[in-house]
Backbone bond lengths (Angstrom), bond angles and torsions (degrees), N, CA, C in turn:
res aa  C-N    CA-C-N  psi(-1)  N-CA   C-N-CA  omega(-1)  CA-C   N-CA-C  phi
1 M - - - 1.421 - - 1.537 109.73 -
2 S 1.258 113.35 142.58 1.443 115.66 176.46 1.523 111.66 -78.90
3 R 1.303 114.59 165.54 1.505 119.13 -179.14 1.494 109.83 -69.29
4 M 1.303 118.69 -31.67 1.517 122.62 -179.15 1.511 107.62 -67.92
5 L 1.286 119.88 -42.92 1.480 121.75 -179.56 1.546 110.22 -65.08
6 K 1.321 117.08 -40.76 1.496 120.01 178.48 1.511 110.00 -65.28
7 L 1.341 116.96 -38.40 1.456 119.12 179.94 1.531 111.65 -67.43
8 I 1.308 117.00 -42.16 1.481 120.37 175.15 1.494 113.68 -62.14
9 L 1.339 118.19 -42.27 1.459 120.51 179.64 1.558 109.05 -67.14
10 T 1.305 119.43 -38.98 1.411 121.27 -179.92 1.572 111.54 -65.54
11 V 1.287 114.93 -43.49 1.515 119.77 176.40 1.514 110.08 -62.11
12 A 1.321 120.35 -45.02 1.441 123.59 179.72 1.483 111.27 -63.87
13 G 1.346 117.78 -38.12 1.502 121.16 176.53 1.504 109.53 -63.62
14 L 1.309 119.27 -46.60 1.435 120.85 -179.40 1.535 113.03 -64.04
15 A 1.303 114.43 -36.97 1.513 118.19 176.35 1.489 110.36 -63.98
16 L 1.330 119.71 -38.49 1.450 123.08 -179.50 1.528 110.90 -69.17
17 V 1.289 115.07 -38.49 1.509 118.43 177.40 1.528 111.08 -66.60
18 A 1.303 115.13 -42.13 1.508 120.38 -179.85 1.496 109.73 -66.65
19 T 1.337 121.58 -40.29 1.430 122.00 177.28 1.523 111.67 -64.37
20 T 1.287 119.31 -46.00 1.438 124.47 177.16 1.467 111.98 -56.35
21 A 1.292 117.57 -47.23 1.515 122.75 179.71 1.479 112.68 -64.99
22 S 1.321 118.04 -40.88 1.483 119.63 179.29 1.530 110.44 -68.36
23 A 1.349 118.05 -37.34 1.473 119.54 178.75 1.471 110.22 -64.85
24 A 1.331 119.05 -43.29 1.468 123.03 178.54 1.513 110.83 -61.25
25 Y 1.339 116.87 -40.01 1.483 119.79 178.92 1.508 111.69 -69.28
26 A 1.301 119.06 -36.49 1.462 122.78 -179.56 1.551 108.91 -69.00
27 Q 1.309 118.80 -37.29 1.432 122.18 179.12 1.531 109.11 -67.65
28 A 1.319 116.75 -43.30 1.482 119.83 -178.41 1.543 110.55 -65.72
29 A 1.319 116.11 -34.82 1.465 118.54 178.97 1.508 113.13 -74.44
30 N 1.306 119.14 -20.39 1.448 125.32 -177.31 1.516 110.29 -82.24
31 T 1.332 121.55 -11.84 1.448 122.89 -175.90 1.532 110.36 -95.12
32 Q 1.281 120.31 14.58 1.488 122.59 -177.00 1.496 109.37 -72.31
33 Q 1.301 117.86 149.16 1.486 124.11 176.11 1.559 109.44 -85.03
34 T 1.259 113.72 157.38 1.470 121.56 174.15 1.506 107.70 -70.43
35 P 1.337 120.91 132.16 1.478 120.91 179.53 1.536 111.09 -56.88
36 K 1.353 115.42 146.43 1.472 118.17 -173.18 1.488 113.03 -70.33
37 D 1.364 119.49 -23.13 1.467 119.20 179.72 1.512 113.91 -83.46
38 W 1.294 121.89 1.76 1.466 122.09 176.41 1.485 108.31 -83.41
39 N 1.373 116.65 155.69 1.433 119.56 -176.18 1.557 113.69 -94.70
40 Y 1.348 114.62 12.50 1.476 117.77 178.13 1.535 104.93 -152.35
41 E 1.303 111.69 161.10 1.469 118.36 173.14 1.525 107.85 -125.62
42 I 1.359 119.00 158.02 1.412 122.03 -178.56 1.553 110.89 -100.49
43 V 1.345 113.56 119.65 1.454 122.45 -179.74 1.490 108.20 -123.93
44 D 1.319 118.53 123.78 1.479 122.04 -177.19 1.498 114.24 54.73
45 G 1.308 117.78 31.42 1.473 121.37 -178.69 1.470 115.51 80.33
46 K 1.320 120.69 9.03 1.463 125.16 -177.74 1.504 109.43 -122.35
47 R 1.316 115.16 149.99 1.507 119.24 177.25 1.550 108.57 -80.75
48 V 1.310 114.96 130.48 1.448 124.33 175.40 1.520 108.46 -120.25
49 P 1.403 116.53 118.12 1.435 118.40 -178.46 1.524 113.48 -55.30
50 K 1.330 116.76 140.89 1.410 122.77 177.30 1.489 110.95 -118.98
51 G 1.320 117.79 122.44 1.454 122.75 -176.78 1.546 112.70 -87.18
52 Q 1.288 115.22 177.38 1.425 120.91 175.88 1.480 109.07 -93.00
53 R 1.331 118.75 105.97 1.439 123.96 -175.60 1.523 109.60 -89.04
54 K 1.364 114.46 129.14 1.476 118.70 176.47 1.546 107.17 -109.44
55 V 1.315 116.08 119.39 1.431 122.92 -175.17 1.553 107.15 -103.39
56 N 1.311 117.87 130.38 1.477 125.91 177.56 1.491 109.32 -88.16
57 A 1.329 115.65 165.31 1.444 122.53 -179.46 1.534 113.66 -65.41
58 D 1.322 115.65 -25.79 1.508 118.42 178.30 1.509 114.07 -84.77
59 G 1.342 118.21 0.40 1.463 120.96 178.77 1.505 114.50 100.88
60 S 1.340 117.56 -11.78 1.458 121.90 178.75 1.559 108.07 -75.04
61 W 1.319 116.59 153.25 1.430 121.18 174.92 1.500 114.86 -144.00
62 R 1.301 117.66 166.63 1.506 124.17 -178.71 1.543 102.86 -145.10
63 E 1.370 113.74 136.36 1.440 120.62 -179.97 1.563 110.43 -138.53
64 E 1.267 117.45 133.17 1.438 123.63 177.89 1.468 110.35 -113.18
65 I 1.363 117.79 128.62 1.461 121.29 178.52 1.520 108.26 -125.20
66 R 1.302 113.66 122.30 1.499 118.15 -177.66 1.517 107.81 -100.97
67 Q 1.314 116.55 130.10 1.460 124.85 176.14 1.571 107.89 -129.28
68 G 1.238 116.47 98.10 1.517 119.84 -178.03 1.524 106.90 68.25
69 S 1.358 113.89 -123.66 1.445 117.57 -178.67 1.546 111.98 -98.02
70 C 1.318 116.37 8.91 1.496 122.55 178.51 1.530 111.23 -103.60
71 V 1.315 115.03 148.06 1.438 120.34 177.31 1.557 106.39 -130.22
72 T 1.356 112.51 126.14 1.483 120.91 176.37 1.527 107.68 -102.75
73 I 1.318 117.78 123.55 1.463 122.34 179.32 1.529 106.03 -111.85
74 K 1.356 112.83 122.86 1.465 120.32 175.84 1.529 109.68 -115.50
75 E 1.354 111.44 128.86 1.489 116.56 -177.41 1.509 110.03 -132.36
76 K 1.340 114.57 144.52 1.495 119.98 175.91 1.490 106.31 -135.80
77 S 1.345 115.18 127.66 1.496 119.67 179.54 1.484 110.05 -81.45
78 A 1.290 115.51 170.30 1.487 121.15 176.69 1.543 112.37 -64.77
79 S 1.343 116.57 -25.74 1.511 118.75 178.94 1.493 111.18 -83.04
80 G 1.363 118.86 -5.77 1.471 120.99 177.12 1.494 113.38 103.77
81 E 1.322 119.60 3.30 1.482 120.95 179.11 1.517 110.21 -76.02
82 Y 1.311 116.53 125.01 1.470 125.07 -177.50 1.529 110.27 -102.68
83 K 1.308 119.74 131.17 1.445 123.39 176.79 1.514 109.48 -136.95
84 E 1.364 113.92 136.58 1.484 118.74 -178.74 1.501 106.36 -133.02
85 T 1.337 116.28 127.62 1.443 120.05 177.17 1.549 109.26 -128.90
86 R 1.341 114.71 155.20 1.491 119.85 -176.43 1.534 106.63 -133.94
87 K 1.322 113.74 127.88 1.468 118.90 177.48 1.516 108.72 -125.50
88 C 1.353 112.87 134.04 1.478 118.02 -179.93 1.566 107.50 -121.70
89 D 1.312 116.38 135.40 1.470 120.77 177.33 1.480 111.44 -100.38
């Protein structure tokens, strides 16, 4: 093999390794969670409002989400019953 062919194969191999490593890094960086102190989370590339959920000792919880002049109240009892209401002023 000539020196030129060895050089080309070496450079191509290094480029392939660099591309693979950068793709793996980008994929790992993409799996991060939305920080807890933000008021929304990203689902399917869109912002979804996140309310302040209050969890009781028995496992029941209540969450209020405000969107403009509307309030969505989500509640779940300790027995597993889920209820969602929406009020607009």
